[in-house]
C-alpha positions in Angstrom: -43.1 10.9 68.2 -46.1 10.7 70.4 -45.5 11.4 74.1 -48.8 9.8 75.3 -47.8 6.2 74.4 -44.8 4.3 75.7 -42.3 4.0 72.8 -41.5 0.4 73.6 -45.1 -0.7 73.4 -45.8 -3.3 70.8 -48.9 -2.6 68.7 -50.6 -4.8 66.3 -50.5 -3.6 62.7 -53.8 -2.2 61.4 -55.6 -3.5 58.3 -54.4 -0.3 56.5 -50.8 -1.1 57.3 -51.1 -4.7 56.1 -52.7 -3.4 52.9 -49.8 -1.1 52.2 -47.4 -4.0 52.8 -49.4 -6.2 50.5 -49.6 -3.6 47.8 -45.8 -2.9 48.1 -45.0 -6.6 47.9 -47.3 -7.1 44.9 -45.8 -4.2 43.1 -42.3 -5.4 43.7 -43.3 -8.9 42.5 -44.8 -7.4 39.3 -41.9 -5.2 38.5 -39.4 -8.1 39.2 -41.1 -10.5 36.8 -41.4 -7.8 34.1 -37.9 -6.3 34.4 -35.4 -7.4 31.7 -32.3 -9.0 33.3 -28.7 -8.4 32.4 -29.4 -4.7 31.6 -26.2 -3.5 33.3 -22.5 -4.4 33.4 -22.9 -4.1 37.1 -25.4 -7.0 37.6 -24.0 -8.9 34.7 -20.7 -9.1 36.6 -22.4 -10.9 39.4 -24.5 -13.1 37.1 -21.4 -14.2 35.3 -19.9 -15.4 38.6 -23.1 -17.2 39.5 -23.1 -19.0 36.1 -19.4 -19.9 36.3 -19.7 -21.3 39.9 -22.6 -23.6 39.1 -21.8 -24.6 35.5 -18.0 -24.6 35.6 -17.2 -24.7 39.4 -14.9 -21.7 39.1 -14.9 -17.9 39.8 -13.3 -17.3 36.4 -15.8 -15.7 34.1 -13.8 -15.8 30.8 -16.3 -18.2 29.1 -19.5 -16.5 30.0 -18.2 -13.0 29.6 -17.5 -13.8 25.9 -21.1 -14.8 25.2 -23.3 -12.2 23.5 -25.3 -10.2 26.0 -23.2 -11.2 29.0 -20.1 -9.1 28.6 -19.2 -6.8 31.5 -16.8 -4.0 32.2 -16.9 -4.7 35.9 -14.1 -7.3 35.7 -10.4 -7.6 36.5 -7.6 -9.5 34.7 -5.9 -11.7 37.3 -3.5 -14.6 36.7 -4.5 -14.7 33.0 -8.2 -14.9 33.7 -11.2 -12.6 34.1 -12.9 -12.3 37.5 -15.8 -10.1 38.6 -14.8 -7.0 40.6 -17.7 -7.7 43.0 -17.0 -9.3 46.5 -18.0 -12.9 45.9 -20.1 -13.5 49.0 -23.4 -12.5 47.5 -22.6 -14.3 44.2 -21.8 -17.5 46.1 -25.2 -17.3 47.9 -27.1 -16.6 44.7 -25.2 -19.5 43.0 -26.6 -21.8 45.7 -30.1 -20.6 44.9 -29.5 -21.1 41.2 -28.1 -24.6 41.7 -31.2 -25.5 43.7 -33.6 -24.2 41.0 -31.6 -25.9 38.3 -31.7 -29.3 40.1 -35.4 -29.1 41.0 -36.9 -27.3 38.0 -34.2 -27.6 35.3 -33.9 -23.8 34.9 -30.9 -22.7 32.9 -29.3 -19.2 33.0 -28.2 -19.5 29.3 -31.2 -21.2 27.8 -33.9 -19.6 29.9 -32.2 -16.4 31.0 -35.3 -14.3 31.7 -37.3 -16.8 33.8 -34.3 -18.1 35.6 -33.0 -14.6 36.6 -36.5 -13.5 37.7 -37.1 -16.7 39.7 -33.8 -16.2 41.5 -34.6 -12.5 42.2 -37.9 -13.4 43.7 -36.1 -15.6 46.2 -33.1 -13.4 47.0 -34.8 -9.9 46.7 -38.6 -10.0 46.7 -39.2 -12.3 49.6 -36.6 -10.8 52.0 -37.8 -7.3 51.1 -41.4 -8.2 51.8 -40.2 -9.5 55.3 -38.4 -6.2 55.7 -41.7 -4.3 54.9 -43.3 -6.1 57.8 -40.5 -5.7 60.3 -40.1 -2.0 59.6 -43.9 -1.6 60.0 -43.6 -3.2 63.4 -40.7 -0.9 64.3 -42.8 2.1 63.3 -45.6 0.8 65.5 -43.2 1.0 68.4 -42.3 4.6 67.6 -45.7 6.2 67.4 -49.4 5.8 68.1 -50.2 8.1 65.2 -51.7 5.8 62.6 -51.5 8.4 59.8 -47.8 8.9 60.5 -47.2 5.2 60.4 -49.1 4.8 57.2 -47.2 7.6 55.5 -43.9 6.1 56.7 -44.8 2.6 55.5 -45.9 4.0 52.1 -42.6 5.8 51.8 -40.6 2.7 52.3 -42.8 0.5 50.0 -43.3 3.0 47.2 -41.3 6.2 47.6 -37.7 5.0 47.8 -35.1 3.4 45.5 -34.9 0.3 47.6 -37.6 -1.6 45.8 -36.5 -0.1 42.5 -33.0 -1.8 42.8 -34.6 -5.0 44.1 -35.6 -5.8 40.5 -31.9 -6.5 39.7 -29.1 -8.4 41.3 -27.2 -5.9 43.4 -25.8 -5.4 46.9 -27.6 -2.1 47.7 -31.2 -3.2 48.2 -30.0 -6.4 49.9 -28.0 -4.4 52.4 -31.1 -2.3 53.2 -32.9 -5.5 54.1 -30.0 -6.6 56.3 -30.2 -3.3 58.1 -33.9 -3.7 58.8 -33.4 -7.2 60.1 -30.7 -5.8 62.4 -32.7 -2.9 63.6 -35.6 -5.1 64.8 -33.7 -6.9 67.6 -31.5 -3.8 68.2 -34.5 -1.6 69.1 -35.9 -4.4 71.4 -32.5 -4.4 73.2 -32.3 -0.7 73.5 -35.8 -0.4 74.8 -35.0 -2.7 77.7 -37.8 -5.1 76.8 -35.6 -7.5 74.9 -32.2 -7.7 76.6 -31.9 -11.4 75.9 -29.2 -13.4 74.1 -31.3 -14.2 71.1 -31.6 -10.5 70.2 -27.9 -10.0 70.6 -27.2 -13.0 68.3 -29.5 -11.7 65.6 -28.3 -8.1 65.9 -24.7 -9.2 65.5 -25.3 -11.5 62.6 -27.3 -9.0 60.5 -25.1 -6.1 61.5 -22.0 -7.8 60.2 -23.7 -8.6 56.9 -24.1 -4.8 56.3 -20.3 -4.1 55.8 -19.9 -7.4 54.0 -22.0 -5.8 51.2 -21.4 -2.1 51.7 -17.9 -1.3 52.9 -18.8 2.0 54.7 -21.2 -0.1 56.7 -18.2 -1.1 58.9 -18.8 2.2 60.7 -22.4 1.1 61.5 -21.2 -2.3 62.9 -18.6 -0.5 65.1 -21.1 2.1 66.4 -23.8 -0.6 67.0 -21.3 -2.6 69.1 -20.6 0.4 71.3 -24.3 1.1 71.7 -25.2 -2.5 72.7 -22.1 -2.9 74.9 -23.2 0.1 76.9 -26.5 -1.6 77.4 -25.1 -5.0 78.4 -21.4 -5.6 77.8 -21.5 -9.3 78.8 -24.3 -10.3 76.3 -22.6 -8.2 73.6 -19.3 -9.9 74.1 -20.8 -13.4 74.4 -23.4 -13.3 71.6 -23.2 -10.2 69.4 -19.5 -10.6 68.6 -19.4 -14.3 67.8 -22.6 -14.0 65.7 -20.9 -11.1 63.8 -17.8 -13.2 63.1 -19.8 -15.7 61.1 -20.7 -13.5 58.1 -17.3 -11.8 58.4 -15.5 -15.1 58.2 -17.7 -16.1 55.2 -16.9 -12.8 53.5 -13.1 -13.2 53.7 -13.3 -17.0 53.1 -15.1 -16.5 49.8 -12.6 -13.8 48.8 -9.7 -16.2 49.5 -11.6 -19.0 47.8 -12.0 -16.8 44.7 -8.5 -15.5 44.3 -6.2 -16.9 47.0 -5.9 -13.5 48.6 -7.7 -11.7 51.5 -8.1 -8.5 49.5 -11.2 -8.0 47.4 -10.7 -7.1 43.8 -12.5 -3.8 44.0 -9.9 -2.4 46.3 -7.4 -2.7 43.4 -9.0 0.0 41.3 -6.4 1.9 39.3 -3.9 -1.0 39.3 -2.9 -3.4 36.6 -5.8 -5.7 37.6 -8.2 -3.1 36.2 -6.0 -1.5 33.6 -4.9 -4.2 31.1 -4.9 -5.1 27.5 -6.1 -8.5 26.3 -6.1 -9.7 22.7 -5.7 -6.1 21.5 -8.6 -4.7 23.6 -7.8 -2.3 26.4 -9.8 -2.4 29.6 -12.7 0.0 29.7 -11.1 1.6 32.9 -8.1 2.7 31.0 -10.2 5.1 29.0 -13.6 5.5 30.8 -16.4 7.2 29.0 -19.4 9.3 29.8 -20.0 9.9 33.5 -17.1 7.6 34.4 -14.7 10.2 33.2 -15.2 12.0 36.6 -15.7 15.4 35.1 -17.2 17.3 38.1 -15.3 19.2 40.8 -16.0 18.7 44.6 -18.7 21.4 44.8 -20.6 20.3 41.7 -20.3 16.7 42.8 -21.7 17.5 46.2 -24.6 19.4 44.7 -25.6 16.7 42.3 -25.3 14.0 45.0 -27.7 16.0 47.2 -29.9 18.2 45.0 -28.9 17.4 41.4 -29.3 14.7 38.9 -28.4 11.9 41.4 -29.7 13.9 44.4 -31.0 12.3 47.5 -33.5 15.1 48.0 -34.2 16.0 44.4 -35.2 12.4 43.3 -36.8 11.5 46.7 -38.0 14.9 48.0 -40.0 13.3 50.8 -36.7 13.1 52.7 -36.6 16.9 52.8 -39.1 16.5 55.7 -36.3 15.1 57.9 -35.5 18.7 58.4 -38.9 19.2 60.0 -38.3 16.2 62.2 -35.0 17.7 63.4 -36.9 20.9 64.2 -39.5 19.0 66.2 -37.3 18.4 69.2 -40.2 18.0 71.7 -41.3 14.8 69.9 -37.9 13.0 70.0 -37.0 12.5 73.6 -34.6 9.7 74.5 -36.4 6.7 73.0 -34.7 3.6 71.5 -35.9 4.5 68.1 -34.7 8.1 68.4 -31.2 6.9 69.3 -31.2 4.6 66.2 -32.3 7.6 64.1 -29.5 9.7 65.3 -27.1 6.9 64.5 -28.5 6.7 61.0 -28.3 10.4 60.3 -24.7 10.5 61.6 -23.8 7.5 59.3 -25.5 9.2 56.4 -23.2 12.3 56.7 -20.2 10.0 57.2 -20.9 7.8 54.2 -21.6 10.8 51.9 -18.4 12.4 53.2 -16.5 9.2 52.5 -17.5 9.2 48.9 -16.8 12.9 48.5 -13.2 12.2 49.5 -12.8 9.8 46.6 -12.0 12.6 44.1 -10.4 10.2 41.5 -13.7 8.4 41.2 -16.4 11.1 41.0 -18.8 9.2 38.8 -21.9 9.0 41.1 -21.8 5.3 41.0 -22.0 5.3 37.2 -25.0 5.9 34.9 -27.5 4.9 37.5 -30.8 6.2 38.9 -29.8 8.0 42.1 -26.9 7.4 44.5 -26.9 3.7 44.7 -24.2 3.5 47.5 -26.5 5.5 49.8 -29.6 3.2 49.3 -28.8 0.9 52.3 -29.4 3.9 54.6 -33.0 4.4 53.5 -34.5 2.5 56.6 -32.9 5.1 58.9 -34.3 7.9 56.8 -37.8 6.5 56.9 -37.7 6.3 60.7 -36.5 9.8 60.8 -39.6 11.0 58.9 -42.0 9.9 61.6 -41.9 13.1 63.8 -42.4 15.2 60.6 -45.3 13.1 59.6 -46.9 13.4 63.0 -46.6 17.2 63.0 -47.6 17.8 59.4 -50.6 15.4 59.3 -52.4 17.4 61.9 -53.3 20.0 59.3 -54.6 19.5 55.8 -52.0 21.9 54.3 -49.3 19.9 56.0 -50.7 16.6 54.8 -51.0 18.0 51.3 -47.3 18.9 51.3 -46.4 15.4 52.5 -48.5 13.8 49.8 -47.0 16.0 47.0 -43.4 15.2 48.1 -44.3 11.5 48.5 -45.9 11.5 45.1 -42.7 12.8 43.4 -40.6 10.3 45.3 -43.0 7.5 44.2 -42.7 8.7 40.6 -38.9 8.4 40.8 -39.2 4.9 42.4 -41.5 3.6 39.7 -39.4 5.2 36.9 -36.3 3.3 38.1 -38.1 0.0 38.7 -37.8 -1.4 35.1 -34.1 -0.6 35.0 -32.3 1.3 37.8 -29.0 1.1 35.8 -30.0 4.1 33.7 -30.0 7.9 34.1 -32.8 9.4 36.1 -35.7 11.5 34.7 -34.1 14.6 36.3 -30.7 13.8 34.6 -32.5 13.7 31.2 -34.3 17.0 32.0 -31.1 18.7 32.9 -29.3 17.3 30.0 -32.0 18.3 27.5 -31.7 21.9 28.8 -28.0 21.9 28.4 -27.3 22.3 32.1 -25.1 19.2 32.2 -23.0 17.4 29.7 -21.2 14.1 30.4 -21.0 13.0 26.8 -17.9 11.9 25.1 -16.3 14.2 22.5 -18.2 13.9 19.2 -16.4 11.2 17.1 -15.1 11.9 13.7 -14.4 9.4 10.9 -10.9 8.2 10.8 -10.9 9.1 7.1 -11.9 12.7 7.8 -14.8 13.0 5.3 -18.4 12.2 4.9 -19.1 8.5 4.1 -21.8 7.3 1.8 -20.8 3.7 1.2 -20.4 0.7 3.4 -16.8 0.4 2.4 -14.8 3.2 3.8 -11.7 3.7 1.7 -10.1 3.0 -1.7 -6.8 1.1 -1.8 -4.1 3.3 -3.3 -1.5 0.6 -3.9 -0.9 -1.8 -6.7 -3.8 -3.8 -8.2 -4.8 -7.0 -6.5 -5.6 -5.8 -2.9 -8.8 -7.5 -1.8 -11.2 -8.2 1.1 -13.7 -10.9 1.4 -16.9 -10.9 3.5 -19.0 -13.9 4.5 -22.6 -13.4 5.8 -24.1 -14.7 9.0 -27.7 -14.6 10.2 -30.8 -14.1 8.0 -30.6 -13.1 4.4 -31.2 -9.5 3.5 -31.8 -8.1 0.0 -29.0 -6.1 -1.7 -31.1 -4.8 -4.5 -32.3 -8.0 -6.1 -29.4 -10.1 -4.9 -29.0 -12.3 -1.9 -25.2 -12.9 -1.6 -23.6 -15.0 1.0 -20.1 -13.9 0.1 -18.9 -10.6 -1.2 -15.3 -10.1 -2.4 -13.9 -6.6 -3.2 -10.9 -6.5 -5.5 -8.8 -3.5 -6.4 -8.3 -3.4 -10.2 -6.0 -0.3 -10.0 -6.2 3.3 -11.0 -6.2 5.0 -14.3 -6.3 8.6 -15.6 -9.3 9.7 -17.7 -9.0 13.3 -18.7 -8.6 15.3 -15.6 -10.0 12.6 -13.4 -8.3 9.7 -11.6 -10.5 6.6 -11.6 -10.3 3.6 -9.4 -11.9 0.3 -10.6 -13.3 -2.1 -8.1 -14.6 -5.6 -8.8 -17.4 -6.9 -6.6 -17.6 -10.7 -6.7 -20.8 -12.2 -5.3 -21.1 -15.9 -4.3 -17.8 -16.8 -6.0 -17.6 -20.5 -7.1 -21.4 -21.0 -7.0 -24.0 -21.3 -9.7 -25.5 -17.9 -8.7 -22.1 -16.1 -8.8 -22.1 -12.7 -10.4 -19.6 -9.8 -10.9 -20.0 -6.1 -10.8 -17.2 -3.7 -11.8 -17.4 0.0 -10.8 -15.2 2.9 -11.8 -15.0 5.5 -9.1 -13.8 9.1 -9.2 -11.1 9.1 -6.5 -11.1 12.8 -5.8 -14.9 13.0 -5.5 -15.0 9.9 -3.2 -12.3 11.3 -0.9 -14.1 14.6 -0.8 -17.1 12.8 0.7 -19.5 13.5 -2.2 -22.6 11.5 -3.0 -22.5 8.2 -5.0 -24.1 9.7 -8.1 -21.2 12.2 -8.1 -18.4 9.7 -7.9 -19.7 6.5 -9.6 -18.5 7.2 -13.2 -19.4 3.9 -14.9 -20.1 0.2 -14.2 -20.3 -3.2 -15.8 -22.6 -6.0 -14.6 -23.2 -9.5 -15.8 -26.7 -9.6 -14.2 -28.5 -6.6 -15.8 -28.2 -4.2 -12.9 -29.2 -0.6 -13.4 -27.4 2.5 -12.1 -30.0 2.8 -9.3 -29.3 -0.9 -8.3 -25.6 -0.3 -8.2 -25.9 2.8 -6.1 -28.2 1.0 -3.7 -25.8 -1.9 -3.4 -22.8 0.4 -2.6 -24.8 2.5 -0.2 -26.3 -0.4 1.8 -29.7 1.4 2.1 -32.2 2.3 -0.6 -32.2 6.1 -0.1 -29.4 8.6 0.1 -28.3 9.4 3.7 -24.6 9.7 4.8 -23.3 7.6 7.7 -23.0 9.1 11.1 -19.8 8.4 13.1 -20.0 6.5 16.4 -17.9 5.3 19.2 -14.9 2.9 19.2 -15.6 -0.8 19.4 -13.6 -4.0 19.0 -14.3 -6.9 16.6 -12.9 -10.4 17.0 -12.3 -12.5 13.9 -10.8 -15.8 13.1 -8.1 -14.1 11.2 -5.9 -13.3 14.2 -5.9 -13.6 18.0 -6.0 -9.8 18.7 -9.3 -8.0 18.1 -9.5 -5.2 15.6 -10.1 -1.7 17.1 -12.9 -0.2 15.0 -15.1 2.9 14.8 -18.8 2.4 14.5 -20.8 4.2 11.9 -24.4 3.8 10.9 -27.2 5.2 8.7 -30.9 4.4 8.4 -33.8 5.5 6.2 -37.5 4.7 6.1 -39.3 3.9 2.9 -42.6 2.3 1.9 -42.1 -1.2 0.3 -43.5 -1.4 -3.2 -44.9 -4.9 -2.8 -47.2 -4.3 0.1 -46.7 -0.6 1.1 -45.4 -1.6 4.5 -43.2 1.2 5.9 -39.7 -0.3 6.4 -36.7 1.1 8.3 -33.5 0.1 6.5 -30.4 0.4 8.6 -26.7 -0.2 7.9 -24.1 -0.5 10.6 -20.4 -0.4 9.9 -17.2 -1.3 11.9 -14.4 0.7 10.3 -10.7 0.1 10.6 -7.7 1.3 8.6 -5.9 -2.0 9.1 -7.4 -3.8 6.1 -8.1 -2.9 2.5 -11.3 -0.9 1.8 -11.4 0.1 5.6 -14.5 -2.0 6.7 -14.1 -5.2 8.7 -17.8 -5.8 9.3 -21.2 -4.4 8.2 -24.7 -5.3 9.2 -27.9 -4.7 7.3 -31.3 -4.8 8.9 -34.9 -4.3 7.8 -37.5 -3.5 10.4 -41.3 -2.8 10.2 -41.7 0.7 11.4 -45.3 0.2 12.7 -44.7 -3.0 14.7 -41.0 -2.8 15.4 -40.6 -6.4 14.1 -37.1 -7.0 12.7 -37.7 -9.4 9.9 -34.4 -9.4 8.1 -30.8 -9.0 9.3 -27.5 -10.0 7.8 -24.0 -9.5 9.3 -21.1 -9.6 6.8 -17.7 -10.1 8.5 -14.3 -10.2 6.9 -13.0 -13.8 6.4 -10.0 -13.0 4.2 -8.0 -10.0 3.1 -4.7 -9.1 1.5 -2.0 -7.2 3.3 -2.2 -3.5 2.9 0.4 -1.6 0.9 3.1 -0.1 3.0 
């Protein structure tokens, strides 16, 4: 930091600084209105609470969680209802914003999800962060007279960190970073000696308390700041800082008690029956976490990836490597108010990282996210800590070039995360593609232990009469030349034909209607169970509608060209047949083929939900047709079981 200018002097922001702020704000506005909402279970958890509070006047999220596109794994089962795991203070505040927008403009989270979510985020994220851009620029103006250093620091905050990236979603991390900046502004005025007045203590206390209300380790920041200000003026700290801090703390605990009738937030119950439950046959995700949530890394690997690896602070935002240069530039630090705040921030950074390194049972990097999301609130400290390095390096072209390269990479990371920060980073993908890391689940196998070529997964081996009936929903899709709304499969029994055992199955389409038809197929049981292709196990067929062998094979396969189904992960399907959901394994196949009528290249896809609990082994299948060139899905039908016979013991 410059020694020729008093560090407490207030300087007006230059036109270049205002330009960076304006560009940062405009970029955040653009990414916010273009980001798709509800992309993660994390933010869906909060949105579910917002909807429930406004629409149902409750914190219980059972109803909204059951709606397509709204389900979240970040929930607990408490007193026979689902609740978000997130502390409710932020959700209550956002619910107030939503209620206002709904009353004034008629916006509806269910009917107008995109525009409503984006409008709310502009109010709770974009506007406050724009204010934080201005306040941090003014803090930087107090710290140095070097305009180049200030411009680089401002550009880092606006473009080169994950704070604006996460601000395109509903989360606590970018919000807490804003609270920190709002707290630092009056704090530095107090520490400089130029603003030792009650107003600054009030603001510092209020914003400081909001930090731990949204990031638990931030409690250490609040305690440290109390000590720093008490040393400056104990009387004003006791009279104004403490009472102001009690306001958000009281709101925090009051909303928790309002939500659940207890003072303990749900997320502190991780590993208990609140997280690990079974409801209607479906186990909580946290009983068998997948992917990165399995906590596969040991302490050393975890530390590496937190700092320099796929979630690394310095690998994804390498501009912060220059903090090391700042630490080496001792002559520029002195005992300024900003310097003492920087030292506080660096100490907190080590403490927070250390805190999460001790949580060995939850080594998941915050989930499948871009960067260490639980360190994001500390970014304003890190930006301030860059100023001495920027001052030193900007004096030479080579040094400035190094800064710009590191800032460019950091900006690339920030922009990469802006559309959806709830996804793996570009570095994660690079390391995964090279085989350096692997957090994937074990490759699934079919429950029937063979290749599958048909949309029904098994042949009933009991007495004749076993059946399963499917009813379609959605648009109509072609099964060869047919457009069935119901399909009923009936086991006609097995018979010996030479050395082969044949199983006869009757397919009844649209039973009881004028367009009803029947197809009977004889299948070689041994070849079917061996996973051979359809033309190897379809022995004969009879049809009342003139189907050819090619038509029959296409109907049984679900797609027009031969390609076996690939096994997928376990999923659950709810039906009207029973209260408990069916545990199923997904399977899918897809092919591309030019359509004869107009030569459009079409992607035909068939998705299956397999379960051994019902005859023929499939409880649901979905057929889609998509234009390869445009991506337009112009046909989709989901067939789900609406009746079936008991399986043979």
